[in-house]
N, C-alpha and C positions, 0 to 999 in steps of 0.2 A: 509166812514168810520166817526165814532164818534169823535175820538181823536186818536192821538199816542204821543208815549216818546220813549224818547230815554235817554240813558245813560251809561257810560262808570268809570271803576275802575281800579287806578292802585294796581296792583297784589302786590309788594312790600310792599305799604302801608297796605293794607288789611291786608295783612300777618302780619305784626308787630301789626296792632290792634287784631287778634285772639291771638297772644303771648302773649299779653299783659292782655288782659280782655276774656279767655278760656270760660268762662261764655257766651257770646255772642254768641258760636256755637249753644247753644240752644235755646236763644233769638232769633236769625235771623232766623232759618232755622227747618223747620219741622221733626220733627222723619224720615219722610220716606225718603225726602231729606238726609240725615248725614246717614240713613241707605244705601241708593242708593251709596253713593260715599265710605263707609266705608273702603272698601277694596282697595282705591287705595292709591299708593305711596305718592304722596301730592295733595290733594282736594283743595289745596286754589286756584285756578286759575277756577276753577268749582264750589265753594263757591263765589268768587266774581265775576262770570257771575252772579249766580242766586241771589245775592244781587241787582244787577246792573237790574236784570229782576222787581223786587219790585219798584226799582226807578222809571225805566220806565214806570211799571203800573202805580204809580203814576199819572203821569205828563199823561200818556192817559187818565185818569180821572179826569185831570186837578185840583189835589190835592196835597198838600205835606206832608212832614213827619208828620205824626199824626194822619192823616184821616183814617186807620186804621191800623191794627196789622200787624206784618212783616208775620205772619202764615197764614193771609188773604190771601195772594198769595205765590204759590209753584211751582215747576217744576215737574213733572212727566216723564220719558224717555220712551217714545213709543218705541215697537220694531219696530227694524231698526234704533234707536238711536233719533229720532227728540224729539224735546222736546215739550210739551205739558203744556198749564199755566192752573193752578187749582186758579181758584178765589172763596171766602166763605166769611162770615161772612160780618164785615162793609164793606169793599170792593164789596163784592157782591150785598149787599143794592147801594150801590153807583155807580154801573154799571145799574143796573136795574133803578133805579132814572134817569139815562141818556139814556135809551133805548137801551145798550149792549144786545144784544143775542149770538155773538161771539166774538173770542180773536184770534188774531196769534200773534208769538212770533217769533225773529231769537236772536240766544245766540252765540258769539263768542267771541277768547282770543288769545291771542299772548303770548308771556312769560313776557311780562310785562301789557298789557292791557285786562281787559275784558271788552266786551260791550253786549249790551243789546237792543232790540226794539221790543214795543208792541204795538201793533194796535188794538185798540175798534173799534169793528163792530157792 
């Protein structure tokens, strides 16, 4: 394992942020992610978990905000529901320089918190 990152997001706080600044949804999440969650009655917990993935990915690479674009890391839901981490752009370049060839991601949320763990292998 080359790196590991974990992050937790308060869902109520994240909801307020999205309500105050609706344009953040487009800035933070890929069109594919937005489409995948479009028919959910309330996608806030899932969006918060996906944001936690981005933060955890940064930590797994040993970098902070601004090191790569939010769209450089995203989640694709595989058949059966398992999340798959997609890494492109500057995030992929950083990972390649570190020798990362594979990723593992785990996402979970309760009514109040969304969490993610990302391992760079």
